[in-house]
C-alpha positions in Angstrom: 152.6 -124.8 49.2 151.8 -121.7 51.2 155.3 -120.5 50.7 155.0 -120.9 46.9 151.7 -119.1 46.8 153.2 -116.2 48.8 156.1 -115.9 46.4 153.7 -115.8 43.5 151.6 -113.2 45.2 154.6 -111.0 46.0 155.9 -111.2 42.4 152.5 -110.4 40.9 152.2 -107.4 43.2 155.7 -106.2 42.3 154.9 -106.6 38.6 151.6 -104.7 39.1 153.3 -101.8 41.0 156.1 -101.6 38.5 153.6 -101.4 35.6 151.7 -98.5 37.3 154.6 -96.2 38.0 153.7 -92.5 37.4 155.0 -91.3 34.1 154.6 -88.4 31.5 153.1 -89.9 28.3 152.2 -87.3 25.7 150.2 -89.9 23.8 147.7 -89.2 21.0 144.8 -88.5 23.3 146.9 -86.1 25.4 147.9 -84.4 22.1 144.3 -84.1 21.0 143.4 -82.6 24.4 146.2 -80.1 24.3 145.3 -79.0 20.7 141.6 -78.7 21.6 142.4 -76.5 24.6 144.9 -74.4 22.7 142.0 -73.7 20.2 139.8 -72.8 23.2 137.6 -75.8 22.7 138.0 -76.4 26.4 135.3 -78.8 27.2 136.3 -81.1 24.3 139.9 -81.0 25.6 138.8 -81.8 29.2 136.7 -84.7 28.0 139.8 -86.2 26.4 141.8 -85.7 29.6 139.1 -87.3 31.8 139.1 -90.4 29.5 142.9 -90.5 29.8 142.8 -90.3 33.6 140.3 -93.2 33.7 142.2 -95.5 31.3 145.7 -94.5 32.2 145.7 -93.2 35.8 149.4 -93.4 36.0 149.9 -90.8 33.2 150.5 -87.4 34.8 150.3 -85.2 31.7 146.5 -84.7 31.9 147.1 -82.7 35.1 149.6 -80.5 33.3 147.3 -80.0 30.2 144.2 -79.2 32.2 146.0 -76.3 33.8 146.0 -74.6 30.4 142.1 -74.7 30.5 142.1 -72.9 33.9 144.7 -70.4 32.7 142.7 -69.3 29.7 139.4 -68.9 31.5 140.8 -67.2 34.5 143.2 -65.0 32.6 140.7 -63.8 30.0 137.5 -63.7 32.0 138.8 -62.7 35.5 135.9 -64.2 37.3 136.7 -63.9 41.1 134.3 -66.7 42.0 136.0 -69.1 39.4 139.4 -68.0 40.8 138.3 -68.8 44.4 137.1 -72.3 43.2 140.1 -73.1 41.1 143.1 -71.6 42.9 143.5 -74.8 45.0 144.2 -76.7 41.8 147.6 -75.1 41.5 149.0 -77.0 44.5 147.0 -80.2 43.6 148.5 -80.3 40.1 152.1 -79.4 41.3 151.9 -82.2 43.9 150.7 -84.6 41.3 153.3 -83.7 38.7 156.0 -84.1 41.3 155.1 -87.8 41.6 156.7 -88.5 38.2 160.3 -89.7 37.5 162.7 -86.9 38.4 165.0 -87.9 35.6 162.4 -87.0 32.9 162.7 -83.6 31.2 158.9 -83.2 31.8 159.4 -83.4 35.6 160.7 -79.9 36.1 159.2 -78.5 32.8 155.6 -79.2 33.7 155.9 -77.7 37.2 157.6 -74.6 35.8 154.9 -74.0 33.3 152.1 -74.4 35.9 153.9 -71.8 38.1 154.3 -69.5 35.1 150.7 -69.7 34.2 149.5 -69.1 37.7 151.9 -66.1 37.9 150.0 -64.5 35.0 146.7 -65.4 36.6 147.7 -63.8 39.9 148.5 -60.6 38.2 144.9 -60.4 36.9 143.6 -60.9 40.5 145.8 -58.2 42.1 148.4 -60.6 43.7 151.4 -58.9 42.2 154.1 -59.9 44.6 153.0 -63.5 44.7 153.0 -63.4 40.9 156.6 -62.0 40.9 157.8 -64.8 43.1 155.9 -67.3 41.1 157.8 -66.1 38.0 161.1 -66.4 39.8 160.3 -70.0 40.8 159.3 -70.8 37.3 162.4 -69.2 35.8 164.8 -71.0 38.2 163.0 -74.3 37.6 163.4 -73.9 33.8 167.1 -73.0 34.1 167.7 -76.1 36.2 165.8 -78.2 33.7 167.9 -76.7 30.9 171.1 -77.6 32.8 169.9 -81.2 33.3 168.3 -81.6 29.8 170.0 -79.2 27.4 168.5 -80.9 24.4 164.9 -80.5 25.6 163.8 -77.5 23.5 160.6 -76.8 25.3 162.7 -75.1 28.0 163.6 -72.5 25.4 159.9 -71.9 24.4 159.1 -70.5 27.9 162.6 -69.1 28.8 162.7 -67.2 25.5 159.7 -64.9 26.3 160.8 -64.5 29.9 164.4 -63.5 28.9 163.0 -61.1 26.2 160.7 -59.3 28.7 163.3 -59.3 31.5 165.7 -57.5 29.2 163.3 -54.6 28.7 162.5 -53.7 32.3 163.3 -50.0 32.8 166.3 -49.1 34.8 164.2 -47.8 37.7 162.9 -51.4 38.3 166.1 -53.3 37.7 166.6 -53.7 41.4 163.6 -56.1 41.4 165.0 -58.4 38.7 168.5 -58.2 40.4 167.1 -59.3 43.7 165.0 -62.0 42.1 168.0 -63.2 40.0 166.2 -62.8 36.7 168.4 -62.2 33.7 167.6 -61.7 30.0 168.0 -59.9 26.8 165.9 -59.4 23.7 168.5 -61.0 21.4 169.0 -64.1 23.6 165.3 -64.5 24.3 164.2 -64.2 20.7 167.0 -66.6 19.6 165.7 -69.2 22.0 162.2 -68.9 20.8 163.3 -69.0 17.2 165.1 -72.3 17.9 161.9 -73.9 18.9 160.0 -72.5 15.9 162.6 -73.8 13.5 163.2 -77.2 15.1 162.1 -80.4 13.4 162.1 -82.1 16.8 158.8 -84.0 17.3 158.2 -82.7 20.8 158.7 -79.1 19.6 156.3 -79.8 16.7 153.5 -80.6 19.2 153.9 -77.2 20.9 154.7 -75.2 17.7 151.4 -73.2 17.7 152.0 -72.2 21.3 155.5 -71.0 20.3 153.9 -68.9 17.5 151.7 -67.2 20.0 154.7 -66.0 22.1 156.6 -65.0 19.0 153.9 -62.8 17.5 153.4 -60.8 20.7 157.2 -60.3 21.1 157.6 -59.3 17.5 155.2 -56.4 17.9 155.5 -55.3 21.5 159.2 -55.8 22.2 161.0 -55.9 18.8 158.6 -53.3 17.2 158.7 -55.1 13.9 155.1 -55.2 12.7 156.0 -55.9 9.1 157.8 -59.1 10.2 154.9 -60.0 12.5 152.3 -59.9 9.7 154.6 -61.6 7.2 154.9 -64.4 9.8 151.2 -64.6 10.4 150.5 -64.9 6.6 153.5 -67.3 6.0 152.4 -69.7 8.7 148.8 -69.5 7.6 147.5 -69.3 11.2 144.0 -70.8 11.3 142.0 -67.9 12.7 138.7 -69.5 11.6 138.9 -72.7 13.6 141.4 -71.6 16.3 139.7 -69.1 18.6 142.9 -68.3 20.5 144.6 -67.4 17.2 141.6 -65.2 16.3 141.8 -63.4 19.6 145.6 -63.0 19.2 145.4 -61.5 15.7 142.5 -59.3 16.7 144.5 -58.0 19.7 147.6 -57.4 17.6 145.4 -55.7 15.0 143.9 -53.4 17.7 147.4 -52.4 18.8 148.7 -51.9 15.3 146.1 -49.7 13.6 144.4 -52.5 11.7 140.8 -52.3 12.8 139.4 -53.7 9.6 141.5 -56.8 9.8 140.8 -57.4 13.5 137.0 -57.1 13.0 137.1 -59.4 10.1 139.0 -62.1 11.9 136.6 -62.1 14.9 133.5 -62.0 12.8 134.6 -64.7 10.3 135.8 -67.2 12.9 133.7 -70.4 13.2 130.9 -69.8 15.7 130.1 -72.9 17.8 129.2 -73.6 21.4 132.2 -75.9 21.5 134.4 -72.8 21.9 134.6 -71.2 25.4 133.0 -67.7 25.6 135.5 -65.0 26.5 134.5 -61.5 27.2 137.7 -60.1 25.6 136.2 -60.5 22.1 133.4 -58.1 22.9 135.9 -55.6 24.2 138.1 -55.8 21.2 135.2 -55.7 18.7 133.7 -52.7 20.5 137.0 -50.7 20.4 137.8 -51.5 16.8 134.2 -50.9 15.6 134.2 -47.6 17.4 137.4 -46.6 15.6 135.7 -47.5 12.3 132.5 -45.7 13.2 130.2 -48.7 13.2 126.8 -48.2 14.7 126.9 -51.4 16.8 130.2 -50.6 18.5 128.3 -49.5 21.7 126.4 -52.8 21.8 129.6 -54.8 22.0 131.1 -52.5 24.6 128.0 -52.5 26.7 127.9 -56.3 26.6 131.5 -56.3 27.8 131.0 -53.9 30.7 127.7 -55.6 31.8 129.0 -59.2 31.6 132.7 -59.0 32.4 133.4 -59.7 36.1 137.1 -58.6 36.0 138.9 -55.3 36.4 141.4 -55.0 33.6 140.3 -52.8 30.6 137.1 -51.9 32.4 137.8 -48.2 32.8 139.0 -47.9 29.2 135.9 -49.6 27.9 133.6 -47.3 30.0 135.6 -44.3 28.7 135.0 -45.4 25.1 131.3 -45.7 25.8 131.2 -42.2 27.3 133.1 -40.9 24.2 130.7 -42.7 21.8 127.6 -41.1 23.4 129.5 -37.7 23.7 130.1 -37.8 19.9 126.5 -38.6 19.3 125.4 -35.7 21.5 123.7 -37.9 24.1 125.3 -36.2 27.2 123.0 -38.1 29.6 124.5 -41.4 28.6 128.0 -39.9 28.2 128.0 -38.6 31.7 126.5 -41.9 33.0 129.3 -44.1 31.6 131.9 -41.5 32.7 130.6 -41.7 36.2 131.2 -45.5 36.2 134.8 -45.0 35.2 135.8 -44.0 38.7 133.7 -46.7 40.3 134.7 -49.9 38.4 137.9 -51.6 37.3 141.4 -50.9 38.5 144.5 -48.9 37.7 146.9 -51.6 36.6 147.1 -50.6 32.9 148.2 -47.2 31.6 145.0 -47.0 29.5 142.8 -47.5 32.6 144.9 -44.9 34.5 144.4 -42.4 31.7 140.6 -43.1 31.6 140.4 -42.5 35.3 142.3 -39.3 35.1 140.2 -37.9 32.3 136.9 -38.9 34.1 138.1 -37.0 37.3 139.1 -33.9 35.3 135.5 -33.3 34.2 136.8 -32.2 30.8 135.7 -33.6 27.4 138.1 -34.0 24.5 137.8 -31.8 21.5 135.4 -33.6 19.2 137.5 -33.1 16.0 140.7 -34.3 17.7 138.9 -37.3 19.2 137.4 -38.3 15.9 140.9 -38.0 14.3 142.4 -40.1 17.1 139.9 -42.9 16.6 140.3 -43.0 12.8 144.1 -43.0 13.2 144.1 -45.7 15.8 142.0 -47.8 13.5 144.3 -47.3 10.5 142.0 -45.0 8.6 144.7 -42.5 7.9 143.4 -40.6 4.9 140.1 -39.8 6.6 141.9 -38.7 9.8 144.4 -36.6 7.9 141.6 -34.8 5.9 139.7 -34.2 9.1 142.7 -32.5 10.7 143.8 -30.6 7.6 140.4 -29.0 7.4 141.5 -27.2 10.7 144.6 -25.3 11.7 146.4 -25.0 15.0 144.8 -21.6 15.8 141.4 -23.3 15.7 142.2 -24.9 19.0 142.2 -22.5 22.0 143.9 -24.7 24.6 147.6 -25.5 24.7 146.9 -29.2 25.2 144.6 -29.1 22.1 147.3 -27.5 20.0 149.8 -30.1 21.3 147.5 -33.0 20.4 146.8 -31.5 17.0 150.5 -31.5 16.1 151.0 -35.0 17.6 148.0 -36.5 15.8 149.0 -35.1 12.5 152.5 -36.3 13.0 151.4 -39.9 13.8 149.2 -39.9 10.6 152.1 -38.7 8.4 154.3 -41.3 10.2 152.0 -44.2 9.4 151.6 -43.0 5.8 155.4 -43.1 5.4 155.9 -39.4 5.2 158.8 -39.3 7.5 160.0 -35.7 7.0 156.6 -34.2 7.7 156.2 -36.5 10.7 159.6 -35.7 12.2 159.0 -31.9 11.9 155.7 -32.2 13.8 157.2 -34.7 16.4 159.9 -32.2 17.2 157.3 -29.4 17.6 155.3 -31.7 19.9 158.4 -32.5 22.0 159.4 -28.8 22.3 155.9 -27.7 23.5 154.9 -30.7 25.6 158.1 -32.2 27.2 157.1 -30.8 30.6 153.4 -31.4 30.4 151.3 -34.2 31.9 149.9 -35.4 28.5 151.7 -38.3 26.9 152.0 -36.6 23.4 155.6 -35.4 23.8 156.9 -38.7 25.1 155.1 -40.7 22.4 156.4 -38.3 19.8 160.0 -38.9 21.0 159.4 -42.7 20.9 158.0 -42.5 17.4 160.8 -40.3 16.2 163.2 -42.9 17.6 161.5 -45.6 15.6 161.8 -43.6 12.4 165.6 -43.1 12.9 166.0 -46.7 14.0 164.3 -47.8 10.7 166.5 -45.5 8.6 169.7 -46.8 10.4 170.6 -43.6 12.2 171.4 -45.2 15.5 172.7 -42.0 17.2 169.5 -40.1 16.5 167.4 -43.0 17.4 169.2 -43.4 20.7 168.8 -39.6 21.4 165.0 -39.7 20.9 164.5 -42.9 22.9 166.5 -41.3 25.8 164.3 -38.2 25.5 161.2 -40.4 25.9 162.7 -42.1 29.0 163.7 -38.7 30.5 160.2 -37.3 30.6 158.4 -37.7 33.8 154.8 -37.4 35.2 153.0 -38.1 31.9 150.2 -40.5 31.0 151.3 -44.0 29.8 154.7 -43.6 31.4 155.3 -47.3 32.2 154.4 -48.6 28.7 156.2 -45.9 26.8 159.3 -46.3 29.0 159.4 -50.1 28.3 159.1 -49.5 24.5 161.9 -46.9 24.6 164.1 -49.2 26.7 163.4 -52.0 24.2 164.5 -49.6 21.4 167.8 -48.8 23.2 168.5 -52.5 23.7 167.9 -53.3 20.0 170.3 -50.5 19.1 172.9 -52.1 21.4 172.3 -55.5 19.8 171.2 -57.0 23.2 
């Protein structure tokens, strides 16, 4: 009798253990959580995940999905206190995800994505070498998962952007990618990402909007195809009203593609609700674009950003814009106050922040007319910018750097208005005068001329101008301009 009871007990325990084996189940609740978090409705998503953990403790995917919530808040808000609290969760989640069945495609994929997201977070908190090694681990893990599960398309969704960016690293930094074993090309990376976007696979469909996010950024910043980018945004009817992440993305792309009106509209027309997590970046973007448009409340947005943001990226640039705003208003007391803060706050990780620091230390103020023209042009208000500059002539500007900027600004305006001949003439003048100077105007002029010739199909000329950009040394925005020029060369080579 006792023996029979023992057998029953052992069998029941075996059945119980078998039923509770860790697994990766992207069920309806996990999908709801993922989509809520991808819209930046983070608390809603986390509530779904907590319910899933309670009811299905053997499902490991909640630990994967909740990493997205940490990623968005830490990456955008850069709060050191939050980072110190949450950084331990990286190891906790990786350990948890490693408990799953190793023959599942999610086993390596989820771990690779967590590593990739923490690499980007570490960049924001100054841990650059840790971030580089984290990227390497993620890349190698994804390549192994691709070898084991070639039909699992999510591998390509993350590998595609990695390969695209690796392919554009300037020659001077190739040794880093060679040591780390990172390989890529624009052509291969974009093809991988396109495969996910076009797929009818049900798993790819769950992650489709995430793939759109990567695609849009690569289209503008790597492929330099803004027309295709905006066609894609309109064709896919991205929901910028209810998806805060999409609203931020379109605003950021608008800010970087001379479309201030569009970027402002997207951020102001999105659904306002406490359900969405507050991110300081929206204040920064609104402040910059409204300043370009000349809105009176631009300074209010920028001041909210510099007073509330606890991070370091973009801080010097935001303070520089505030100093410019008060300078143009004639309020030199506030202009000098915000300029004094430029050297005290933020870091020097972005080219824009480096340039802001350099200008603040110089003690020089930009020429008011050239500054106004720059702002109008950056916002996409080309007619007003052109008319402002054409009311002047080169001899009205006493300094060489002012004459150089005058030629460059006018060239960019003609370029954006489709007047290629006039633009190229002024780009050449800018390159001739400024190729050995510290301002970025000559290098950017060479890059833009390369874009024009690439667009018209003159590959030889395009290559010549991209190389001219790469050959210039010691100027502002060197890193970002070199990457764009390198991307142009690779596109010409079909790589």
